[in-house]
C-alpha positions in Angstrom: 0.0 -0.1 -0.1 1.4 3.4 -1.1 1.9 6.0 1.6 0.7 9.5 0.7 1.3 12.6 2.7 -1.5 15.1 1.9 -1.3 18.8 2.5 -4.4 19.8 4.4 -5.4 23.5 4.6 -8.4 22.9 6.6 -10.7 23.6 3.6 -13.1 21.4 1.9 -11.0 20.6 -1.1 -8.0 18.9 0.6 -10.3 17.1 3.0 -12.4 15.6 0.1 -9.0 14.8 -1.5 -8.0 12.8 1.6 -11.3 10.8 1.4 -10.8 10.1 -2.2 -7.2 8.8 -1.4 -8.5 6.6 1.3 -11.2 5.1 -1.0 -8.4 4.5 -3.5 -6.5 2.3 -1.1 -3.7 4.7 -0.1 -2.3 4.9 3.4 -2.8 8.5 4.2 -1.2 11.0 6.6 -2.3 14.5 6.8 0.0 17.5 7.2 -0.9 21.0 7.9 2.0 23.6 7.5 2.3 26.3 10.0 3.1 29.2 7.8 3.1 32.0 10.4 1.8 33.0 13.8 -0.8 35.6 14.2 1.4 37.9 16.3 4.0 37.8 13.4 1.7 39.4 10.9 -0.3 41.6 13.3 -3.7 40.2 12.5 -6.1 38.0 14.6 -6.1 34.2 14.0 -9.1 34.4 11.6 -6.9 34.0 8.6 -7.3 31.9 5.5 -4.3 29.5 5.5 -1.8 28.1 7.9 -3.6 29.2 11.1 -4.4 27.5 14.3 -8.1 27.2 13.4 -7.2 25.8 10.0 -5.1 23.1 11.8 -7.9 22.3 14.1 -10.2 21.8 11.2 -7.8 19.6 9.5 -7.1 17.4 12.4 -10.9 17.1 13.1 -11.1 15.8 9.5 -8.3 13.4 9.9 -9.8 12.1 13.2 -13.2 11.7 11.4 -11.6 9.7 8.5 -9.3 7.7 10.7 -5.7 8.8 9.7 -2.9 10.6 11.4 -2.5 14.3 11.1 0.7 16.2 12.0 1.7 19.9 11.9 5.0 21.1 10.6 6.3 24.4 11.3 7.3 26.0 7.9 7.1 29.6 9.2 10.9 30.4 8.8 10.9 29.2 5.1 7.5 30.9 4.5 8.9 34.2 5.8 12.0 33.7 3.5 10.5 32.6 0.3 7.0 34.2 0.5 6.4 37.2 2.8 9.9 38.7 2.4 9.7 38.2 -1.4 6.3 39.7 -1.4 7.6 42.9 0.5 10.8 43.1 -1.5 8.8 42.8 -4.8 6.4 45.5 -4.0 8.9 48.0 -2.9 10.7 47.4 -6.1 7.7 48.4 -8.1 6.5 44.9 -8.9 3.2 43.1 -8.1 4.0 39.5 -6.9 1.8 36.4 -6.7 2.7 34.9 -3.3 0.5 31.7 -3.9 3.1 30.8 -6.7 6.0 31.2 -4.4 4.3 29.2 -1.7 3.5 26.3 -4.0 7.1 26.4 -5.4 9.1 26.5 -2.1 6.7 25.3 0.5 3.9 22.9 -0.6 5.9 21.2 -3.4 9.3 22.1 -1.9 9.5 21.7 1.9 6.6 19.3 2.1 8.0 17.0 -0.6 11.4 17.1 1.1 9.8 16.0 4.3 7.8 13.3 2.7 10.9 11.9 1.0 12.9 11.9 4.2 10.0 10.1 6.1 9.3 7.2 3.8 6.3 8.6 1.8 5.8 7.5 -1.7 3.8 10.6 -2.8 2.5 13.8 -1.7 -1.0 15.1 -2.5 -2.9 18.4 -2.4 -6.5 19.6 -3.1 -5.5 21.5 -6.2 -7.6 21.3 -9.3 -5.2 20.0 -11.9 -4.5 16.9 -13.8 -1.1 15.1 -13.9 -0.4 12.6 -16.7 2.6 10.9 -18.2 3.3 11.2 -21.8 5.0 8.0 -23.0 5.9 9.6 -26.4 7.7 12.5 -24.9 8.9 10.5 -21.7 7.7 13.5 -19.6 5.0 14.2 -17.0 2.6 16.8 -18.2 0.3 19.2 -16.3 -3.3 19.6 -17.7 -6.3 21.6 -16.9 -8.9 19.8 -14.6 -12.5 18.6 -15.4 -13.8 21.7 -13.6 -12.5 24.6 -15.7 -14.0 27.2 -13.3 -11.5 25.8 -10.6 -8.5 25.6 -12.8 -5.4 26.1 -10.7 -2.8 25.1 -13.2 -1.7 29.0 -13.5 -0.2 28.8 -9.9 1.4 25.4 -10.6 3.6 26.2 -13.6 6.8 25.9 -11.6 6.4 22.3 -11.0 9.5 20.2 -12.0 9.5 16.7 -13.6 10.9 15.4 -10.3 8.1 17.0 -8.2 5.4 15.8 -10.8 6.5 12.2 -10.5 5.8 12.4 -6.8 2.4 14.4 -6.8 -1.1 13.2 -6.8 -4.0 15.5 -7.5 -7.1 13.5 -6.4 -9.6 16.3 -7.5 -8.5 16.1 -11.1 -11.7 14.6 -12.5 -14.1 16.2 -9.9 -16.2 19.3 -10.2 -16.6 21.6 -7.1 -20.2 20.6 -6.3 -19.2 16.9 -6.3 -16.3 17.6 -4.0 -18.6 19.3 -1.4 -20.9 16.3 -1.8 -18.2 13.9 -0.9 -17.3 16.0 2.2 -20.9 16.1 3.2 -21.5 12.3 2.8 -18.4 11.7 4.8 -19.8 13.9 7.6 -16.7 16.5 7.5 -17.1 19.6 9.5 -15.8 21.8 6.7 -18.1 20.6 3.8 -19.8 24.0 3.7 -16.7 26.1 4.4 -16.4 28.9 1.8 -13.3 29.0 -0.4 -10.4 31.4 0.5 -10.1 34.5 -1.7 -7.5 36.7 0.0 -3.8 36.5 0.4 -3.5 34.3 3.5 -1.1 36.6 5.4 -3.0 39.8 4.4 -6.6 38.5 5.1 -8.2 42.0 5.3 -6.7 42.9 1.8 -4.6 45.8 3.3 -1.3 44.7 1.7 0.2 48.2 1.8 -0.2 48.3 5.6 1.4 44.8 5.8 4.3 46.2 3.8 4.7 49.2 6.0 4.8 47.1 9.1 8.1 45.6 7.7 9.7 48.5 5.8 9.4 52.1 5.1 10.5 51.7 1.6 8.0 52.5 -1.1 5.7 54.3 1.3 7.1 58.0 0.9 5.2 60.5 -1.1 6.1 61.2 -4.6 4.8 62.6 -7.9 2.0 61.4 -10.1 3.3 62.1 -13.6 1.7 61.8 -17.1 3.2 59.6 -19.9 5.3 62.6 -20.9 6.8 63.1 -17.5 4.6 66.2 -16.5 3.8 66.5 -12.8 0.1 66.0 -12.1 0.1 65.8 -8.3 1.3 63.8 -5.2 1.0 60.2 -4.5 1.1 58.4 -1.1 3.9 56.0 -1.9 4.3 53.6 -4.7 3.2 50.4 -2.8 -0.2 51.8 -2.6 -0.7 51.5 -6.4 -0.9 48.6 -8.9 -0.9 48.7 -12.6 -4.2 49.2 -14.2 -5.6 50.8 -11.0 -8.2 53.7 -11.4 -10.1 53.9 -8.2 -8.6 55.3 -5.1 -5.9 57.4 -6.7 -6.8 60.6 -4.8 -6.4 62.8 -7.8 -8.9 64.4 -10.1 -7.9 65.1 -13.6 -11.3 65.7 -15.2 -11.0 62.4 -17.2 -10.4 58.7 -16.4 -6.8 57.9 -15.2 -5.1 54.7 -14.7 -1.8 53.6 -13.3 0.3 52.5 -16.2 3.7 52.2 -14.6 5.8 52.8 -11.5 9.3 54.2 -11.3 11.1 53.3 -8.1 14.2 55.3 -8.8 12.4 58.5 -9.2 9.6 57.6 -6.9 7.0 58.4 -9.5 3.7 56.8 -10.6 2.8 57.2 -14.2 -0.9 57.9 -15.0 -2.4 57.4 -18.5 -5.4 56.5 -20.5 -6.8 53.0 -20.9 -5.1 52.7 -24.2 -1.8 53.3 -22.4 -2.3 50.0 -20.6 -2.3 47.9 -23.7 0.7 46.0 -25.0 1.1 43.0 -27.3 4.6 42.0 -26.0 6.2 41.0 -22.7 9.3 39.4 -21.5 9.3 36.6 -19.0 12.2 35.6 -16.7 12.8 32.5 -14.3 11.0 30.4 -16.9 10.1 26.7 -16.2 8.9 24.3 -18.9 6.7 21.3 -18.3 5.6 19.7 -21.5 8.9 20.3 -23.4 12.4 20.1 -22.0 13.3 23.2 -23.9 12.0 25.7 -26.3 13.3 25.4 -29.9 12.4 28.1 -32.3 9.1 29.8 -32.0 6.0 28.0 -30.5 2.4 29.0 -30.9 0.5 29.0 -27.5 -2.2 30.5 -25.7 -1.0 32.5 -22.7 -2.5 34.4 -19.8 -0.7 37.1 -17.7 -3.1 37.1 -14.7 -4.8 34.2 -12.7 -8.4 35.3 -13.6 -7.6 36.4 -17.1 -8.7 34.1 -20.1 -5.6 32.8 -22.1 -5.1 34.5 -25.4 -3.3 33.3 -28.6 0.4 34.2 -28.6 3.8 33.1 -29.9 6.7 32.5 -27.7 10.4 32.3 -28.3 13.7 32.2 -26.4 16.0 35.1 -26.0 19.7 34.6 -25.9 19.9 35.3 -22.2 17.4 32.5 -21.3 14.3 34.7 -21.0 11.2 34.2 -23.1 9.6 36.7 -25.4 5.8 36.5 -25.6 3.9 38.2 -28.5 0.1 38.0 -28.3 -2.0 38.1 -31.4 -3.9 41.2 -29.7 -2.9 43.8 -27.2 -3.4 42.8 -23.5 -4.4 45.1 -20.7 -2.4 45.9 -17.7 0.5 43.5 -18.1 2.3 43.7 -14.7 5.9 43.1 -13.7 6.1 40.4 -11.0 3.0 38.6 -12.2 3.2 35.2 -13.8 2.6 34.5 -17.6 1.7 30.9 -18.2 1.6 29.1 -21.6 -0.8 26.6 -22.9 -1.1 24.1 -25.8 -4.8 23.3 -25.6 -5.4 22.0 -22.1 -1.7 21.2 -21.4 0.6 23.6 -19.6 3.7 24.2 -21.6 5.4 26.3 -18.9 5.6 29.8 -17.5 7.7 32.5 -16.0 7.7 35.9 -14.2 6.9 39.0 -16.1 9.8 41.3 -16.2 
């Protein structure tokens, strides 16, 4: 009987995934990662991931289903790879996606490391994604799940072949309503628990306040300027603004204005029109490929530069320095440095990288 270590967030998805694994004949152990302590992030314990209450929910599910549950302290690594990176990215003018870093370094990094050191054959999570092995290519591939509305492949593009070999995604063939039914039929306490929407360590959405609690960089007043460099007014610190933002700028220009870029060196926020947000080309760095070992020549794909964005037709090609150039068939709105761009071939994830 294969041994599986399943990451349990305390939510319905990972809980139902554990039940599916048990029904499939696996020996299951649940693990909840302690990502931070409430006092470390100056919030109450009512957060969305890695909290004491989540651990208690996960343990209750494990007790109900009859398997062992453990808690591992990942807080030091979470700070290093997720929250510190989040802060540093913002103060450098970028807009990061911390869930991607958490998956890369914690859930499929540290958790897999623990599993291998302690005799587990696989790790599992409640992500909605499909893992398959392509005999012709001799590679594991990542594919979109049955429930397209819950597709989480965008935040999984960093997975390596070694990691994919050891991963099970039990929810691959299930739709969300069925997952909730599985949890209800099993009598699990979190069957009706709502899905988390916020960044786990910024549950109130006040990310600028979180950054200010750790550094004063990026929080100083500077100038709003137009695309020609003309001063329009004062801003409250570049960490308070994201590309594409229109509301909450605190400036009236008599016409719609959007944040189109940020310049850390001059501490300026550039405002422009909706058309100024459009671009058909971006460059991605720190690229990982899944369906191919390397990119040769140009490849036609679909690509999306935000999690909730629909992927659009594009062509990707390697640059001499190892970065990837992405040219969309039609201009995209608010392409943002620090976010991920992920490439698809139909349902298959080709790979992805961080937008420069």
